[in-house]
C-alpha positions as CSV (number, residue, x, y, z in Angstrom):
1,M,9.4,5.7,6.4
2,A,12.4,7.8,6.8
3,G,14.4,5.1,8.6
4,F,13.6,2.4,6.1
5,V,16.3,1.5,3.6
6,F,15.3,-1.1,1.0
7,D,17.7,-1.9,-1.8
8,F,15.6,-4.4,-3.8
9,D,17.6,-7.1,-5.7
10,F,14.9,-8.9,-7.8
11,D,17.2,-11.7,-8.8
12,H,18.1,-12.5,-5.2
13,W,14.5,-12.6,-4.1
14,R,13.5,-14.7,-7.2
15,E,16.3,-17.2,-6.5
16,L,15.4,-17.4,-2.8
17,A,11.8,-18.1,-3.7
18,E,12.8,-20.8,-6.2
19,K,15.4,-22.5,-4.0
20,D,13.9,-22.1,-0.5
21,P,10.3,-20.9,-0.4
22,A,10.2,-21.2,3.4
23,A,13.2,-18.9,3.7
24,F,11.7,-16.5,1.1
25,F,8.5,-16.1,3.1
26,A,10.4,-15.7,6.4
27,A,12.6,-13.0,4.8
28,R,9.5,-11.4,3.2
29,K,7.7,-11.4,6.6
30,A,10.8,-9.9,8.3
31,L,11.1,-7.2,5.6
32,L,7.4,-6.2,5.9
33,E,7.7,-6.1,9.7
34,R,10.8,-3.8,9.4
35,F,8.8,-1.5,7.0
36,I,5.8,-1.4,9.3
37,Q,8.1,-0.7,12.3
38,S,9.7,2.2,10.4
39,A,6.4,3.9,9.9
40,P,4.8,6.3,12.4
41,S,3.1,4.3,15.1
42,R,-0.3,5.8,14.2
43,M,-0.1,3.9,10.9
44,D,0.7,0.5,12.4
45,A,-2.8,-0.9,12.5
46,D,-3.6,0.4,9.0
47,L,-0.4,-1.1,7.5
48,R,-1.0,-4.4,9.2
49,S,-4.6,-4.5,8.0
50,L,-3.5,-3.7,4.5
51,Q,-0.9,-6.4,4.5
52,E,-3.5,-8.9,5.8
53,M,-5.8,-8.0,2.9
54,V,-2.9,-8.4,0.4
55,D,-1.9,-11.8,1.9
56,L,-5.5,-13.0,1.9
57,S,-6.1,-11.9,-1.6
58,R,-2.9,-13.7,-2.7
59,A,-3.9,-16.9,-0.9
60,E,-7.4,-16.9,-2.4
61,A,-6.3,-16.1,-5.9
62,G,-4.5,-19.4,-6.6
63,T,-2.1,-18.1,-9.2
64,P,0.2,-15.1,-9.2
65,D,-1.6,-13.7,-12.3
66,I,-4.9,-13.7,-10.6
67,A,-3.4,-12.3,-7.4
68,V,-1.9,-9.4,-9.3
69,G,-5.2,-8.7,-11.0
70,R,-7.0,-8.7,-7.7
71,L,-4.4,-6.4,-6.1
72,M,-4.5,-4.0,-9.0
73,G,-8.3,-3.9,-8.7
74,M,-8.0,-3.1,-5.0
75,L,-5.5,-0.4,-5.8
76,G,-7.8,1.0,-8.5
77,D,-10.7,1.1,-6.0
78,H,-8.7,2.9,-3.4
79,L,-7.4,5.4,-6.0
80,G,-10.9,6.0,-7.2
81,A,-12.1,6.7,-3.7
82,L,-9.1,9.0,-3.1
83,A,-9.9,10.9,-6.3
84,G,-13.5,11.4,-5.1
85,H,-12.3,12.8,-1.8
86,M,-10.0,15.1,-3.6
87,R,-12.8,16.4,-5.8
88,Q,-15.0,16.9,-2.7
89,L,-12.2,18.8,-0.9
90,R,-11.6,21.0,-4.0
91,D,-15.4,21.8,-4.2
92,Q,-15.5,22.7,-0.5
93,S,-12.4,24.8,-0.9
94,D,-14.0,26.7,-3.8
95,Q,-17.1,27.2,-1.8
96,L,-15.1,28.6,1.1
97,A,-13.1,30.9,-1.2
98,A,-16.3,32.3,-2.6
99,L,-17.3,33.4,0.9
100,I,-14.2,35.5,1.4
101,P,-14.7,39.1,0.4
102,E,-12.4,40.4,-2.3
103,R,-9.9,43.1,-1.2
104,D,-9.1,46.1,-3.2
């Protein structure tokens, strides 16, 4: 997201959430939309789907602690799947390399 600049000020966001939750969620939504718009268009649907999963998980969790735990679990699942794909690619690469005759 080459065109996306995000200078995160935690205290500003925390204060906004405490003083005006509606403004916080509106600013959050606008920021997420800017981020999605800055991505290549082919990623748009995937990013929106991911954000919907995050929002749904947060809403169902009930507390921030539970939401973080669920989101970390989702991240762990995806990283595990990615690691599996990487192992599969490495194995396939090794098999292809074995088929290439050695040169003197």
